[in-house]
PDB file of N, H, CA, C and O in Angstrom:
ATOM      1  N   MET A   1      18.201  -5.956  22.399  1.00  0.00           N
ATOM      2  CA  MET A   1      16.996  -6.393  21.717  1.00  0.00           C
ATOM      3  C   MET A   1      17.370  -7.482  20.709  1.00  0.00           C
ATOM      4  O   MET A   1      18.323  -7.350  19.942  1.00  0.00           O
ATOM      5  N   ARG A   2      16.604  -8.535  20.739  1.00  0.00           N
ATOM      6  H   ARG A   2      15.829  -8.642  21.362  1.00  0.00           H
ATOM      7  CA  ARG A   2      16.859  -9.637  19.820  1.00  0.00           C
ATOM      8  C   ARG A   2      16.534  -9.229  18.384  1.00  0.00           C
ATOM      9  O   ARG A   2      15.656  -8.403  18.133  1.00  0.00           O
ATOM     10  N   ASN A   3      17.262  -9.827  17.462  1.00  0.00           N
ATOM     11  H   ASN A   3      17.975 -10.498  17.665  1.00  0.00           H
ATOM     12  CA  ASN A   3      17.050  -9.514  16.055  1.00  0.00           C
ATOM     13  C   ASN A   3      15.611  -9.763  15.624  1.00  0.00           C
ATOM     14  O   ASN A   3      15.035  -8.972  14.877  1.00  0.00           O
ATOM     15  N   SER A   4      15.032 -10.865  16.096  1.00  0.00           N
ATOM     16  H   SER A   4      15.500 -11.508  16.702  1.00  0.00           H
ATOM     17  CA  SER A   4      13.673 -11.199  15.674  1.00  0.00           C
ATOM     18  C   SER A   4      12.680 -10.133  16.145  1.00  0.00           C
ATOM     19  O   SER A   4      11.755  -9.777  15.416  1.00  0.00           O
ATOM     20  N   LYS A   5      12.873  -9.632  17.350  1.00  0.00           N
ATOM     21  H   LYS A   5      13.625  -9.921  17.942  1.00  0.00           H
ATOM     22  CA  LYS A   5      11.973  -8.606  17.882  1.00  0.00           C
ATOM     23  C   LYS A   5      12.145  -7.298  17.104  1.00  0.00           C
ATOM     24  O   LYS A   5      11.164  -6.616  16.808  1.00  0.00           O
ATOM     25  N   ARG A   6      13.379  -6.955  16.779  1.00  0.00           N
ATOM     26  H   ARG A   6      14.176  -7.509  17.020  1.00  0.00           H
ATOM     27  CA  ARG A   6      13.656  -5.737  16.022  1.00  0.00           C
ATOM     28  C   ARG A   6      13.022  -5.828  14.637  1.00  0.00           C
ATOM     29  O   ARG A   6      12.411  -4.870  14.162  1.00  0.00           O
ATOM     30  N   LYS A   7      13.170  -6.983  13.994  1.00  0.00           N
ATOM     31  H   LYS A   7      13.666  -7.761  14.379  1.00  0.00           H
ATOM     32  CA  LYS A   7      12.585  -7.167  12.666  1.00  0.00           C
ATOM     33  C   LYS A   7      11.070  -7.167  12.724  1.00  0.00           C
ATOM     34  O   LYS A   7      10.407  -6.659  11.819  1.00  0.00           O
ATOM     35  N   GLN A   8      10.522  -7.738  13.790  1.00  0.00           N
ATOM     36  H   GLN A   8      11.060  -8.150  14.525  1.00  0.00           H
ATOM     37  CA  GLN A   8       9.064  -7.761  13.945  1.00  0.00           C
ATOM     38  C   GLN A   8       8.526  -6.331  14.051  1.00  0.00           C
ATOM     39  O   GLN A   8       7.511  -5.999  13.439  1.00  0.00           O
ATOM     40  N   LEU A   9       9.204  -5.492  14.825  1.00  0.00           N
ATOM     41  H   LEU A   9      10.029  -5.761  15.323  1.00  0.00           H
ATOM     42  CA  LEU A   9       8.770  -4.103  14.971  1.00  0.00           C
ATOM     43  C   LEU A   9       8.846  -3.363  13.635  1.00  0.00           C
ATOM     44  O   LEU A   9       7.945  -2.599  13.290  1.00  0.00           O
ATOM     45  N   HIS A  10       9.918  -3.592  12.894  1.00  0.00           N
ATOM     46  H   HIS A  10      10.650  -4.212  13.175  1.00  0.00           H
ATOM     47  CA  HIS A  10      10.075  -2.939  11.596  1.00  0.00           C
ATOM     48  C   HIS A  10       8.993  -3.399  10.631  1.00  0.00           C
ATOM     49  O   HIS A  10       8.375  -2.587   9.942  1.00  0.00           O
ATOM     50  N   ASN A  11       8.767  -4.719  10.586  1.00  0.00           N
ATOM     51  H   ASN A  11       9.268  -5.379  11.145  1.00  0.00           H
ATOM     52  CA  ASN A  11       7.751  -5.262   9.684  1.00  0.00           C
ATOM     53  C   ASN A  11       6.362  -4.742  10.042  1.00  0.00           C
ATOM     54  O   ASN A  11       5.551  -4.460   9.160  1.00  0.00           O
ATOM     55  N   ARG A  12       6.095  -4.619  11.327  1.00  0.00           N
ATOM     56  H   ARG A  12       6.754  -4.849  12.043  1.00  0.00           H
ATOM     57  CA  ARG A  12       4.790  -4.127  11.763  1.00  0.00           C
ATOM     58  C   ARG A  12       4.585  -2.681  11.332  1.00  0.00           C
ATOM     59  O   ARG A  12       3.488  -2.306  10.916  1.00  0.00           O
ATOM     60  N   SER A  13       5.631  -1.869  11.428  1.00  0.00           N
ATOM     61  H   SER A  13       6.522  -2.174  11.765  1.00  0.00           H
ATOM     62  CA  SER A  13       5.494  -0.465  11.028  1.00  0.00           C
ATOM     63  C   SER A  13       5.277  -0.349   9.521  1.00  0.00           C
ATOM     64  O   SER A  13       4.485   0.479   9.071  1.00  0.00           O
ATOM     65  N   VAL A  14       5.975  -1.175   8.740  1.00  0.00           N
ATOM     66  H   VAL A  14       6.618  -1.848   9.106  1.00  0.00           H
ATOM     67  CA  VAL A  14       5.797  -1.156   7.283  1.00  0.00           C
ATOM     68  C   VAL A  14       4.381  -1.600   6.930  1.00  0.00           C
ATOM     69  O   VAL A  14       3.734  -0.991   6.079  1.00  0.00           O
ATOM     70  N   THR A  15       3.899  -2.655   7.577  1.00  0.00           N
ATOM     71  H   THR A  15       4.425  -3.151   8.268  1.00  0.00           H
ATOM     72  CA  THR A  15       2.565  -3.173   7.302  1.00  0.00           C
ATOM     73  C   THR A  15       1.487  -2.166   7.673  1.00  0.00           C
ATOM     74  O   THR A  15       0.524  -1.978   6.929  1.00  0.00           O
ATOM     75  N   SER A  16       1.647  -1.519   8.818  1.00  0.00           N
ATOM     76  H   SER A  16       2.429  -1.671   9.423  1.00  0.00           H
ATOM     77  CA  SER A  16       0.632  -0.546   9.226  1.00  0.00           C
ATOM     78  C   SER A  16       0.646   0.668   8.297  1.00  0.00           C
ATOM     79  O   SER A  16      -0.400   1.261   8.031  1.00  0.00           O
ATOM     80  N   ASN A  17       1.820   1.034   7.808  1.00  0.00           N
ATOM     81  H   ASN A  17       2.669   0.552   8.023  1.00  0.00           H
ATOM     82  CA  ASN A  17       1.899   2.124   6.838  1.00  0.00           C
ATOM     83  C   ASN A  17       1.171   1.751   5.549  1.00  0.00           C
ATOM     84  O   ASN A  17       0.466   2.579   4.972  1.00  0.00           O
ATOM     85  N   LEU A  18       1.340   0.517   5.097  1.00  0.00           N
ATOM     86  H   LEU A  18       1.913  -0.156   5.565  1.00  0.00           H
ATOM     87  CA  LEU A  18       0.632   0.055   3.897  1.00  0.00           C
ATOM     88  C   LEU A  18      -0.873   0.130   4.093  1.00  0.00           C
ATOM     89  O   LEU A  18      -1.599   0.605   3.220  1.00  0.00           O
ATOM     90  N   ARG A  19      -1.332  -0.339   5.238  1.00  0.00           N
ATOM     91  H   ARG A  19      -0.741  -0.724   5.947  1.00  0.00           H
ATOM     92  CA  ARG A  19      -2.769  -0.291   5.524  1.00  0.00           C
ATOM     93  C   ARG A  19      -3.280   1.138   5.527  1.00  0.00           C
ATOM     94  O   ARG A  19      -4.348   1.425   4.987  1.00  0.00           O
ATOM     95  N   ARG A  20      -2.508   2.038   6.142  1.00  0.00           N
ATOM     96  H   ARG A  20      -1.640   1.805   6.581  1.00  0.00           H
ATOM     97  CA  ARG A  20      -2.915   3.438   6.229  1.00  0.00           C
ATOM     98  C   ARG A  20      -3.000   4.071   4.840  1.00  0.00           C
ATOM     99  O   ARG A  20      -3.973   4.756   4.524  1.00  0.00           O
ATOM    100  N   VAL A  21      -1.985   3.840   4.019  1.00  0.00           N
ATOM    101  H   VAL A  21      -1.195   3.284   4.275  1.00  0.00           H
ATOM    102  CA  VAL A  21      -1.946   4.430   2.682  1.00  0.00           C
ATOM    103  C   VAL A  21      -3.103   3.905   1.831  1.00  0.00           C
ATOM    104  O   VAL A  21      -3.754   4.668   1.117  1.00  0.00           O
ATOM    105  N   GLU A  22      -3.355   2.586   1.913  1.00  0.00           N
ATOM    106  H   GLU A  22      -2.827   1.966   2.493  1.00  0.00           H
ATOM    107  CA  GLU A  22      -4.442   2.001   1.124  1.00  0.00           C
ATOM    108  C   GLU A  22      -5.797   2.519   1.603  1.00  0.00           C
ATOM    109  O   GLU A  22      -6.684   2.793   0.796  1.00  0.00           O
ATOM    110  N   LYS A  23      -5.947   2.649   2.903  1.00  0.00           N
ATOM    111  H   LYS A  23      -5.226   2.426   3.559  1.00  0.00           H
ATOM    112  CA  LYS A  23      -7.217   3.132   3.464  1.00  0.00           C
ATOM    113  C   LYS A  23      -7.487   4.577   3.027  1.00  0.00           C
ATOM    114  O   LYS A  23      -8.616   4.925   2.681  1.00  0.00           O
ATOM    115  N   GLU A  24      -6.452   5.406   3.045  1.00  0.00           N
ATOM    116  H   GLU A  24      -5.535   5.124   3.326  1.00  0.00           H
ATOM    117  CA  GLU A  24      -6.603   6.795   2.596  1.00  0.00           C
ATOM    118  C   GLU A  24      -6.989   6.835   1.118  1.00  0.00           C
ATOM    119  O   GLU A  24      -7.854   7.615   0.720  1.00  0.00           O
ATOM    120  N   PHE A  25      -6.346   5.994   0.307  1.00  0.00           N
ATOM    121  H   PHE A  25      -5.643   5.361   0.630  1.00  0.00           H
ATOM    122  CA  PHE A  25      -6.634   5.951  -1.127  1.00  0.00           C
ATOM    123  C   PHE A  25      -8.081   5.539  -1.370  1.00  0.00           C
ATOM    124  O   PHE A  25      -8.782   6.159  -2.170  1.00  0.00           O
ATOM    125  N   ARG A  26      -8.523   4.501  -0.684  1.00  0.00           N
ATOM    126  H   ARG A  26      -7.954   3.997  -0.034  1.00  0.00           H
ATOM    127  CA  ARG A  26      -9.900   4.034  -0.864  1.00  0.00           C
ATOM    128  C   ARG A  26     -10.915   5.064  -0.368  1.00  0.00           C
ATOM    129  O   ARG A  26     -12.004   5.176  -0.930  1.00  0.00           O
ATOM    130  N   ALA A  27     -10.573   5.806   0.666  1.00  0.00           N
ATOM    131  H   ALA A  27      -9.688   5.715   1.122  1.00  0.00           H
ATOM    132  CA  ALA A  27     -11.469   6.848   1.166  1.00  0.00           C
ATOM    133  C   ALA A  27     -11.625   7.968   0.141  1.00  0.00           C
ATOM    134  O   ALA A  27     -12.720   8.498  -0.045  1.00  0.00           O
ATOM    135  N   VAL A  28     -10.534   8.324  -0.518  1.00  0.00           N
ATOM    136  H   VAL A  28      -9.644   7.894  -0.367  1.00  0.00           H
ATOM    137  CA  VAL A  28     -10.581   9.375  -1.541  1.00  0.00           C
ATOM    138  C   VAL A  28     -11.433   8.910  -2.722  1.00  0.00           C
ATOM    139  O   VAL A  28     -12.197   9.692  -3.288  1.00  0.00           O
ATOM    140  N   ILE A  29     -11.299   7.638  -3.090  1.00  0.00           N
ATOM    141  H   ILE A  29     -10.679   7.003  -2.630  1.00  0.00           H
ATOM    142  CA  ILE A  29     -12.113   7.099  -4.186  1.00  0.00           C
ATOM    143  C   ILE A  29     -13.588   7.113  -3.792  1.00  0.00           C
ATOM    144  O   ILE A  29     -14.446   7.498  -4.587  1.00  0.00           O
ATOM    145  N   ALA A  30     -13.878   6.693  -2.565  1.00  0.00           N
ATOM    146  H   ALA A  30     -13.181   6.380  -1.919  1.00  0.00           H
ATOM    147  CA  ALA A  30     -15.261   6.643  -2.109  1.00  0.00           C
ATOM    148  C   ALA A  30     -15.883   8.037  -2.067  1.00  0.00           C
ATOM    149  O   ALA A  30     -17.088   8.197  -2.260  1.00  0.00           O
ATOM    150  N   ALA A  31     -15.045   9.040  -1.814  1.00  0.00           N
ATOM    151  H   ALA A  31     -14.066   8.909  -1.658  1.00  0.00           H
ATOM    152  CA  ALA A  31     -15.538  10.422  -1.780  1.00  0.00           C
ATOM    153  C   ALA A  31     -15.755  10.976  -3.183  1.00  0.00           C
ATOM    154  O   ALA A  31     -16.312  12.062  -3.346  1.00  0.00           O
ATOM    155  N   GLY A  32     -15.312  10.228  -4.200  1.00  0.00           N
ATOM    156  H   GLY A  32     -14.860   9.346  -4.067  1.00  0.00           H
ATOM    157  CA  GLY A  32     -15.526  10.647  -5.574  1.00  0.00           C
ATOM    158  C   GLY A  32     -14.499  11.633  -6.097  1.00  0.00           C
ATOM    159  O   GLY A  32     -14.746  12.307  -7.097  1.00  0.00           O
ATOM    160  N   LYS A  33     -13.368  11.729  -5.450  1.00  0.00           N
ATOM    161  H   LYS A  33     -13.167  11.181  -4.637  1.00  0.00           H
ATOM    162  CA  LYS A  33     -12.310  12.664  -5.870  1.00  0.00           C
ATOM    163  C   LYS A  33     -11.319  11.937  -6.770  1.00  0.00           C
ATOM    164  O   LYS A  33     -10.255  11.506  -6.324  1.00  0.00           O
ATOM    165  N   GLN A  34     -11.685  11.807  -8.043  1.00  0.00           N
ATOM    166  H   GLN A  34     -12.549  12.156  -8.405  1.00  0.00           H
ATOM    167  CA  GLN A  34     -10.878  11.049  -8.994  1.00  0.00           C
ATOM    168  C   GLN A  34      -9.494  11.645  -9.213  1.00  0.00           C
ATOM    169  O   GLN A  34      -8.501  10.917  -9.251  1.00  0.00           O
ATOM    170  N   ASP A  35      -9.424  12.960  -9.356  1.00  0.00           N
ATOM    171  H   ASP A  35     -10.231  13.551  -9.325  1.00  0.00           H
ATOM    172  CA  ASP A  35      -8.137  13.607  -9.627  1.00  0.00           C
ATOM    173  C   ASP A  35      -7.161  13.399  -8.477  1.00  0.00           C
ATOM    174  O   ASP A  35      -5.987  13.097  -8.687  1.00  0.00           O
ATOM    175  N   GLU A  36      -7.664  13.565  -7.263  1.00  0.00           N
ATOM    176  H   GLU A  36      -8.618  13.810  -7.092  1.00  0.00           H
ATOM    177  CA  GLU A  36      -6.810  13.393  -6.092  1.00  0.00           C
ATOM    178  C   GLU A  36      -6.373  11.932  -5.955  1.00  0.00           C
ATOM    179  O   GLU A  36      -5.230  11.652  -5.593  1.00  0.00           O
ATOM    180  N   ALA A  37      -7.278  11.014  -6.242  1.00  0.00           N
ATOM    181  H   ALA A  37      -8.207  11.241  -6.536  1.00  0.00           H
ATOM    182  CA  ALA A  37      -6.952   9.587  -6.161  1.00  0.00           C
ATOM    183  C   ALA A  37      -5.896   9.225  -7.200  1.00  0.00           C
ATOM    184  O   ALA A  37      -5.002   8.424  -6.925  1.00  0.00           O
ATOM    185  N   ALA A  38      -5.997   9.810  -8.387  1.00  0.00           N
ATOM    186  H   ALA A  38      -6.724  10.460  -8.610  1.00  0.00           H
ATOM    187  CA  ALA A  38      -5.013   9.534  -9.430  1.00  0.00           C
ATOM    188  C   ALA A  38      -3.628  10.017  -9.018  1.00  0.00           C
ATOM    189  O   ALA A  38      -2.623   9.421  -9.409  1.00  0.00           O
ATOM    190  N   LYS A  39      -3.566  11.081  -8.240  1.00  0.00           N
ATOM    191  H   LYS A  39      -4.381  11.565  -7.923  1.00  0.00           H
ATOM    192  CA  LYS A  39      -2.277  11.581  -7.759  1.00  0.00           C
ATOM    193  C   LYS A  39      -1.726  10.702  -6.635  1.00  0.00           C
ATOM    194  O   LYS A  39      -0.510  10.598  -6.470  1.00  0.00           O
ATOM    195  N   LEU A  40      -2.611  10.073  -5.866  1.00  0.00           N
ATOM    196  H   LEU A  40      -3.598  10.157  -6.001  1.00  0.00           H
ATOM    197  CA  LEU A  40      -2.181   9.228  -4.748  1.00  0.00           C
ATOM    198  C   LEU A  40      -1.723   7.838  -5.198  1.00  0.00           C
ATOM    199  O   LEU A  40      -0.915   7.201  -4.522  1.00  0.00           O
ATOM    200  N   LEU A  41      -2.236   7.373  -6.330  1.00  0.00           N
ATOM    201  H   LEU A  41      -2.892   7.891  -6.878  1.00  0.00           H
ATOM    202  CA  LEU A  41      -1.955   6.002  -6.765  1.00  0.00           C
ATOM    203  C   LEU A  41      -0.458   5.681  -6.903  1.00  0.00           C
ATOM    204  O   LEU A  41      -0.035   4.620  -6.444  1.00  0.00           O
ATOM    205  N   PRO A  42       0.360   6.552  -7.516  1.00  0.00           N
ATOM    206  CA  PRO A  42       1.797   6.229  -7.596  1.00  0.00           C
ATOM    207  C   PRO A  42       2.452   6.082  -6.221  1.00  0.00           C
ATOM    208  O   PRO A  42       3.368   5.276  -6.055  1.00  0.00           O
ATOM    209  N   GLY A  43       1.995   6.847  -5.248  1.00  0.00           N
ATOM    210  H   GLY A  43       1.252   7.502  -5.382  1.00  0.00           H
ATOM    211  CA  GLY A  43       2.534   6.729  -3.895  1.00  0.00           C
ATOM    212  C   GLY A  43       2.185   5.398  -3.259  1.00  0.00           C
ATOM    213  O   GLY A  43       2.997   4.806  -2.547  1.00  0.00           O
ATOM    214  N   VAL A  44       0.970   4.928  -3.521  1.00  0.00           N
ATOM    215  H   VAL A  44       0.311   5.408  -4.100  1.00  0.00           H
ATOM    216  CA  VAL A  44       0.544   3.629  -3.001  1.00  0.00           C
ATOM    217  C   VAL A  44       1.367   2.523  -3.654  1.00  0.00           C
ATOM    218  O   VAL A  44       1.820   1.599  -2.978  1.00  0.00           O
ATOM    219  N   HIS A  45       1.558   2.619  -4.963  1.00  0.00           N
ATOM    220  H   HIS A  45       1.190   3.370  -5.512  1.00  0.00           H
ATOM    221  CA  HIS A  45       2.374   1.618  -5.668  1.00  0.00           C
ATOM    222  C   HIS A  45       3.796   1.615  -5.129  1.00  0.00           C
ATOM    223  O   HIS A  45       4.390   0.555  -4.937  1.00  0.00           O
ATOM    224  N   SER A  46       4.335   2.786  -4.890  1.00  0.00           N
ATOM    225  H   SER A  46       3.852   3.647  -5.046  1.00  0.00           H
ATOM    226  CA  SER A  46       5.694   2.894  -4.368  1.00  0.00           C
ATOM    227  C   SER A  46       5.804   2.252  -2.984  1.00  0.00           C
ATOM    228  O   SER A  46       6.785   1.571  -2.685  1.00  0.00           O
ATOM    229  N   ALA A  47       4.798   2.471  -2.152  1.00  0.00           N
ATOM    230  H   ALA A  47       4.001   3.024  -2.395  1.00  0.00           H
ATOM    231  CA  ALA A  47       4.817   1.887  -0.805  1.00  0.00           C
ATOM    232  C   ALA A  47       4.826   0.363  -0.883  1.00  0.00           C
ATOM    233  O   ALA A  47       5.558  -0.293  -0.141  1.00  0.00           O
ATOM    234  N   TYR A  48       4.015  -0.204  -1.780  1.00  0.00           N
ATOM    235  H   TYR A  48       3.421   0.328  -2.383  1.00  0.00           H
ATOM    236  CA  TYR A  48       4.003  -1.656  -1.933  1.00  0.00           C
ATOM    237  C   TYR A  48       5.333  -2.168  -2.478  1.00  0.00           C
ATOM    238  O   TYR A  48       5.824  -3.205  -2.032  1.00  0.00           O
ATOM    239  N   ASP A  49       5.920  -1.453  -3.437  1.00  0.00           N
ATOM    240  H   ASP A  49       5.521  -0.610  -3.800  1.00  0.00           H
ATOM    241  CA  ASP A  49       7.202  -1.880  -3.991  1.00  0.00           C
ATOM    242  C   ASP A  49       8.299  -1.853  -2.934  1.00  0.00           C
ATOM    243  O   ASP A  49       9.155  -2.737  -2.903  1.00  0.00           O
ATOM    244  N   LYS A  50       8.279  -0.852  -2.074  1.00  0.00           N
ATOM    245  H   LYS A  50       7.583  -0.134  -2.099  1.00  0.00           H
ATOM    246  CA  LYS A  50       9.276  -0.770  -1.003  1.00  0.00           C
ATOM    247  C   LYS A  50       9.081  -1.894   0.006  1.00  0.00           C
ATOM    248  O   LYS A  50      10.053  -2.443   0.523  1.00  0.00           O
ATOM    249  N   ALA A  51       7.827  -2.238   0.286  1.00  0.00           N
ATOM    250  H   ALA A  51       7.037  -1.792  -0.135  1.00  0.00           H
ATOM    251  CA  ALA A  51       7.554  -3.341   1.207  1.00  0.00           C
ATOM    252  C   ALA A  51       8.058  -4.661   0.633  1.00  0.00           C
ATOM    253  O   ALA A  51       8.534  -5.521   1.374  1.00  0.00           O
ATOM    254  N   VAL A  52       7.955  -4.822  -0.686  1.00  0.00           N
ATOM    255  H   VAL A  52       7.568  -4.124  -1.288  1.00  0.00           H
ATOM    256  CA  VAL A  52       8.480  -6.026  -1.330  1.00  0.00           C
ATOM    257  C   VAL A  52       9.996  -6.054  -1.228  1.00  0.00           C
ATOM    258  O   VAL A  52      10.600  -7.097  -0.978  1.00  0.00           O
ATOM    259  N   LYS A  53      10.600  -4.886  -1.426  1.00  0.00           N
ATOM    260  H   LYS A  53      10.109  -4.039  -1.628  1.00  0.00           H
ATOM    261  CA  LYS A  53      12.059  -4.802  -1.411  1.00  0.00           C
ATOM    262  C   LYS A  53      12.634  -5.233  -0.069  1.00  0.00           C
ATOM    263  O   LYS A  53      13.679  -5.883  -0.027  1.00  0.00           O
ATOM    264  N   VAL A  54      11.973  -4.884   1.018  1.00  0.00           N
ATOM    265  H   VAL A  54      11.124  -4.357   0.983  1.00  0.00           H
ATOM    266  CA  VAL A  54      12.483  -5.253   2.339  1.00  0.00           C
ATOM    267  C   VAL A  54      11.941  -6.589   2.812  1.00  0.00           C
ATOM    268  O   VAL A  54      12.297  -7.049   3.897  1.00  0.00           O
ATOM    269  N   GLY A  55      11.076  -7.229   2.009  1.00  0.00           N
ATOM    270  H   GLY A  55      10.786  -6.855   1.128  1.00  0.00           H
ATOM    271  CA  GLY A  55      10.625  -8.582   2.318  1.00  0.00           C
ATOM    272  C   GLY A  55       9.414  -8.682   3.210  1.00  0.00           C
ATOM    273  O   GLY A  55       9.127  -9.761   3.728  1.00  0.00           O
ATOM    274  N   VAL A  56       8.693  -7.598   3.407  1.00  0.00           N
ATOM    275  H   VAL A  56       8.926  -6.722   2.986  1.00  0.00           H
ATOM    276  CA  VAL A  56       7.512  -7.644   4.270  1.00  0.00           C
ATOM    277  C   VAL A  56       6.328  -8.250   3.527  1.00  0.00           C
ATOM    278  O   VAL A  56       5.518  -8.967   4.116  1.00  0.00           O
ATOM    279  N   VAL A  57       6.231  -7.961   2.230  1.00  0.00           N
ATOM    280  H   VAL A  57       6.888  -7.380   1.752  1.00  0.00           H
ATOM    281  CA  VAL A  57       5.139  -8.462   1.401  1.00  0.00           C
ATOM    282  C   VAL A  57       5.761  -9.188   0.217  1.00  0.00           C
ATOM    283  O   VAL A  57       6.786  -8.764  -0.317  1.00  0.00           O
ATOM    284  N   LYS A  58       5.134 -10.279  -0.185  1.00  0.00           N
ATOM    285  H   LYS A  58       4.301 -10.624   0.249  1.00  0.00           H
ATOM    286  CA  LYS A  58       5.646 -11.015  -1.346  1.00  0.00           C
ATOM    287  C   LYS A  58       5.225 -10.312  -2.635  1.00  0.00           C
ATOM    288  O   LYS A  58       4.193  -9.642  -2.678  1.00  0.00           O
ATOM    289  N   ARG A  59       6.030 -10.470  -3.677  1.00  0.00           N
ATOM    290  H   ARG A  59       6.868 -11.014  -3.642  1.00  0.00           H
ATOM    291  CA  ARG A  59       5.805  -9.785  -4.952  1.00  0.00           C
ATOM    292  C   ARG A  59       4.412 -10.028  -5.537  1.00  0.00           C
ATOM    293  O   ARG A  59       3.762  -9.062  -5.937  1.00  0.00           O
ATOM    294  N   PRO A  60       3.919 -11.279  -5.608  1.00  0.00           N
ATOM    295  CA  PRO A  60       2.585 -11.469  -6.194  1.00  0.00           C
ATOM    296  C   PRO A  60       1.474 -10.783  -5.402  1.00  0.00           C
ATOM    297  O   PRO A  60       0.509 -10.288  -5.986  1.00  0.00           O
ATOM    298  N   THR A  61       1.605 -10.753  -4.097  1.00  0.00           N
ATOM    299  H   THR A  61       2.389 -11.155  -3.624  1.00  0.00           H
ATOM    300  CA  THR A  61       0.609 -10.089  -3.258  1.00  0.00           C
ATOM    301  C   THR A  61       0.596  -8.599  -3.546  1.00  0.00           C
ATOM    302  O   THR A  61      -0.470  -7.997  -3.682  1.00  0.00           O
ATOM    303  N   ALA A  62       1.762  -8.010  -3.639  1.00  0.00           N
ATOM    304  H   ALA A  62       2.627  -8.499  -3.529  1.00  0.00           H
ATOM    305  CA  ALA A  62       1.845  -6.577  -3.921  1.00  0.00           C
ATOM    306  C   ALA A  62       1.283  -6.267  -5.305  1.00  0.00           C
ATOM    307  O   ALA A  62       0.561  -5.285  -5.476  1.00  0.00           O
ATOM    308  N   ASN A  63       1.608  -7.096  -6.286  1.00  0.00           N
ATOM    309  H   ASN A  63       2.194  -7.894  -6.147  1.00  0.00           H
ATOM    310  CA  ASN A  63       1.089  -6.880  -7.634  1.00  0.00           C
ATOM    311  C   ASN A  63      -0.430  -6.980  -7.667  1.00  0.00           C
ATOM    312  O   ASN A  63      -1.092  -6.191  -8.342  1.00  0.00           O
ATOM    313  N   ARG A  64      -0.982  -7.941  -6.944  1.00  0.00           N
ATOM    314  H   ARG A  64      -0.445  -8.581  -6.396  1.00  0.00           H
ATOM    315  CA  ARG A  64      -2.433  -8.110  -6.888  1.00  0.00           C
ATOM    316  C   ARG A  64      -3.096  -6.892  -6.256  1.00  0.00           C
ATOM    317  O   ARG A  64      -4.098  -6.389  -6.765  1.00  0.00           O
ATOM    318  N   LYS A  65      -2.537  -6.421  -5.149  1.00  0.00           N
ATOM    319  H   LYS A  65      -1.723  -6.830  -4.735  1.00  0.00           H
ATOM    320  CA  LYS A  65      -3.105  -5.250  -4.466  1.00  0.00           C
ATOM    321  C   LYS A  65      -3.033  -4.019  -5.357  1.00  0.00           C
ATOM    322  O   LYS A  65      -4.002  -3.267  -5.464  1.00  0.00           O
ATOM    323  N   LYS A  66      -1.881  -3.812  -6.000  1.00  0.00           N
ATOM    324  H   LYS A  66      -1.094  -4.423  -5.913  1.00  0.00           H
ATOM    325  CA  LYS A  66      -1.717  -2.645  -6.875  1.00  0.00           C
ATOM    326  C   LYS A  66      -2.704  -2.700  -8.027  1.00  0.00           C
ATOM    327  O   LYS A  66      -3.286  -1.681  -8.400  1.00  0.00           O
ATOM    328  N   SER A  67      -2.895  -3.882  -8.589  1.00  0.00           N
ATOM    329  H   SER A  67      -2.423  -4.710  -8.286  1.00  0.00           H
ATOM    330  CA  SER A  67      -3.825  -4.046  -9.701  1.00  0.00           C
ATOM    331  C   SER A  67      -5.251  -3.745  -9.262  1.00  0.00           C
ATOM    332  O   SER A  67      -5.981  -3.059  -9.978  1.00  0.00           O
ATOM    333  N   ARG A  68      -5.652  -4.232  -8.124  1.00  0.00           N
ATOM    334  H   ARG A  68      -5.059  -4.788  -7.542  1.00  0.00           H
ATOM    335  CA  ARG A  68      -7.021  -4.019  -7.650  1.00  0.00           C
ATOM    336  C   ARG A  68      -7.276  -2.559  -7.295  1.00  0.00           C
ATOM    337  O   ARG A  68      -8.383  -2.053  -7.481  1.00  0.00           O
ATOM    338  N   LEU A  69      -6.254  -1.889  -6.788  1.00  0.00           N
ATOM    339  H   LEU A  69      -5.355  -2.300  -6.637  1.00  0.00           H
ATOM    340  CA  LEU A  69      -6.417  -0.462  -6.485  1.00  0.00           C
ATOM    341  C   LEU A  69      -6.556   0.346  -7.771  1.00  0.00           C
ATOM    342  O   LEU A  69      -7.362   1.274  -7.843  1.00  0.00           O
ATOM    343  N   ALA A  70      -5.770  -0.008  -8.780  1.00  0.00           N
ATOM    344  H   ALA A  70      -5.115  -0.762  -8.721  1.00  0.00           H
ATOM    345  CA  ALA A  70      -5.872   0.681 -10.071  1.00  0.00           C
ATOM    346  C   ALA A  70      -7.241   0.426 -10.702  1.00  0.00           C
ATOM    347  O   ALA A  70      -7.830   1.330 -11.294  1.00  0.00           O
ATOM    348  N   LEU A  71      -7.744  -0.793 -10.577  1.00  0.00           N
ATOM    349  H   LEU A  71      -7.265  -1.528 -10.096  1.00  0.00           H
ATOM    350  CA  LEU A  71      -9.079  -1.104 -11.090  1.00  0.00           C
ATOM    351  C   LEU A  71     -10.155  -0.310 -10.356  1.00  0.00           C
ATOM    352  O   LEU A  71     -11.109   0.167 -10.970  1.00  0.00           O
ATOM    353  N   ALA A  72     -10.000  -0.172  -9.051  1.00  0.00           N
ATOM    354  H   ALA A  72      -9.225  -0.560  -8.552  1.00  0.00           H
ATOM    355  CA  ALA A  72     -10.972   0.585  -8.263  1.00  0.00           C
ATOM    356  C   ALA A  72     -11.019   2.022  -8.723  1.00  0.00           C
ATOM    357  O   ALA A  72     -12.088   2.631  -8.776  1.00  0.00           O
ATOM    358  N   LEU A  73      -9.856   2.569  -9.058  1.00  0.00           N
ATOM    359  H   LEU A  73      -8.988   2.074  -9.015  1.00  0.00           H
ATOM    360  CA  LEU A  73      -9.801   3.948  -9.564  1.00  0.00           C
ATOM    361  C   LEU A  73     -10.460   4.046 -10.935  1.00  0.00           C
ATOM    362  O   LEU A  73     -11.182   5.005 -11.208  1.00  0.00           O
ATOM    363  N   ALA A  74     -10.220   3.070 -11.791  1.00  0.00           N
ATOM    364  H   ALA A  74      -9.633   2.291 -11.570  1.00  0.00           H
ATOM    365  CA  ALA A  74     -10.766   3.100 -13.151  1.00  0.00           C
ATOM    366  C   ALA A  74     -12.284   2.916 -13.149  1.00  0.00           C
ATOM    367  O   ALA A  74     -12.972   3.453 -14.017  1.00  0.00           O
ATOM    368  N   ARG A  75     -12.802   2.176 -12.197  1.00  0.00           N
ATOM    369  H   ARG A  75     -12.244   1.740 -11.491  1.00  0.00           H
ATOM    370  CA  ARG A  75     -14.247   1.896 -12.150  1.00  0.00           C
ATOM    371  C   ARG A  75     -15.060   3.109 -11.728  1.00  0.00           C
ATOM    372  O   ARG A  75     -16.209   3.259 -12.142  1.00  0.00           O
ATOM    373  N   LYS A  76     -14.487   3.960 -10.923  1.00  0.00           N
ATOM    374  H   LYS A  76     -13.553   3.838 -10.587  1.00  0.00           H
ATOM    375  CA  LYS A  76     -15.250   5.108 -10.401  1.00  0.00           C
ATOM    376  C   LYS A  76     -15.310   6.247 -11.346  1.00  0.00           C
ATOM    377  O   LYS A  76     -15.917   7.273 -11.038  1.00  0.00           O
TER     378      LYS A  76
END
């Protein structure tokens, strides 16, 4: 397997995991479960930080997403 294909598969799995985690977090917020959402937020932040560490997401993008998710939690 070529390196580019291997990296593409890894990046795709990291990206889909980010989407899944964010979608679950937003669903919990929409359901009005503030306490549960507050417990999930550090996990979402950690997932974005790990994605930055391996180079799948750029640092400013991750910071923007984390900030908007925290704002979404604070607004509800």
